[in-house]
C-alpha positions in Angstrom: 0.0 0.0 0.0 1.5 3.3 -0.9 -1.5 5.2 0.6 -2.7 3.4 3.8 -6.1 4.0 5.3 -6.1 7.5 6.9 -3.2 8.9 4.9 -3.5 12.2 3.0 -3.2 12.5 -0.8 0.1 14.4 -1.5 -1.4 16.8 -4.0 -5.1 17.1 -3.4 -5.2 16.8 0.4 -8.2 14.4 0.7 -7.9 11.5 3.2 -7.9 7.9 2.1 -11.0 6.1 3.6 -9.6 2.7 2.6 -6.2 1.2 2.0 -5.0 2.0 -1.5 -2.0 0.7 -3.4 -1.1 -1.2 -6.6 -0.8 -4.7 -8.0 2.9 -5.4 -8.5 3.9 -6.7 -11.9 0.9 -5.2 -13.7 0.6 -2.3 -16.1 -2.4 -0.1 -16.7 -3.3 2.2 -19.5 -1.5 5.1 -17.9 1.8 3.2 -17.9 1.9 2.7 -14.2 1.1 -0.4 -12.2 -2.6 -1.1 -11.8 -4.0 0.8 -8.7 -6.1 -1.1 -6.2 -8.6 -0.2 -3.5 -8.3 -2.8 -0.7 -11.8 -2.9 0.8 -11.4 -4.8 4.0 -9.9 -4.2 7.3 -10.1 -1.2 9.6 -6.5 -0.4 10.1 -3.7 1.0 7.9 -1.9 -1.8 6.0 1.5 -1.8 4.3 0.7 -5.0 2.3 -2.2 -7.2 1.8 -3.3 -10.3 -0.1 -6.8 -10.7 -1.5 -9.0 -11.4 -4.5 -10.2 -9.1 -7.1 -13.9 -8.7 -7.4 -14.3 -5.7 -9.8 -12.7 -2.9 -11.7 -13.5 0.8 -11.5 -13.3 1.7 -15.1 -13.0 5.5 -15.4 -14.7 6.9 -18.5 -13.0 10.3 -18.4 -9.5 9.2 -17.3 -7.2 6.3 -18.2 -6.5 5.2 -14.7 -8.7 2.2 -13.8 -8.7 0.7 -10.3 -9.0 -2.9 -9.2 -11.3 -3.6 -6.3 -9.7 -6.2 -3.9 -11.2 -7.8 -0.8 -9.7 -10.2 1.7 -9.8 -13.8 0.4 -12.3 -14.7 3.1 -14.7 -11.8 2.6 -17.9 -12.2 0.7 -18.5 -10.1 -2.4 -19.6 -6.4 -2.1 -22.5 -4.9 -4.0 -21.9 -2.1 -6.5 -23.5 0.3 -4.1 -21.1 -0.8 -1.3 -18.1 -0.3 -3.6 -19.3 3.1 -4.7 -19.8 4.2 -1.2 -16.3 3.0 -0.2 -14.4 4.7 -3.0 -16.4 7.9 -3.3 -13.8 9.9 -1.4 -11.7 9.8 -4.6 -13.9 8.6 -7.4 -16.5 11.4 -6.9 -14.5 13.6 -9.4 -14.7 11.0 -12.2 -17.3 9.3 -14.3 -16.9 5.6 -14.0 -18.5 2.2 -14.2 -18.0 -0.9 -12.1 -17.1 -3.9 -14.2 -17.4 -7.5 -13.2 -17.5 -10.8 -15.0 -20.1 -13.4 -14.2 -18.1 -15.0 -11.5 -16.9 -13.1 -8.4 -13.3 -14.1 -8.8 -13.0 -12.1 -11.9 -10.1 -9.7 -11.6 
């Protein structure tokens, strides 16, 4: 996690309401590693393992985000995901993408 729960964004000043990091060894459309929201846990983390359940696909930006939950957590609804990531995604148009199985991403 490069921005643990409770940390402040270095440029925009908002506070991260969830742990936020990236998936090592991946590459997204912006040329960086794929960013990930880790939706589980109530304390700041430096690393985490989990399973991908969805992608936040930004329609007006090329920086998609993976939604990751702990391996033992049940899936979240789109509404629960939206609520959890709104602190940052409120400035973007996006859709939540999933495949037919919950272990999609």
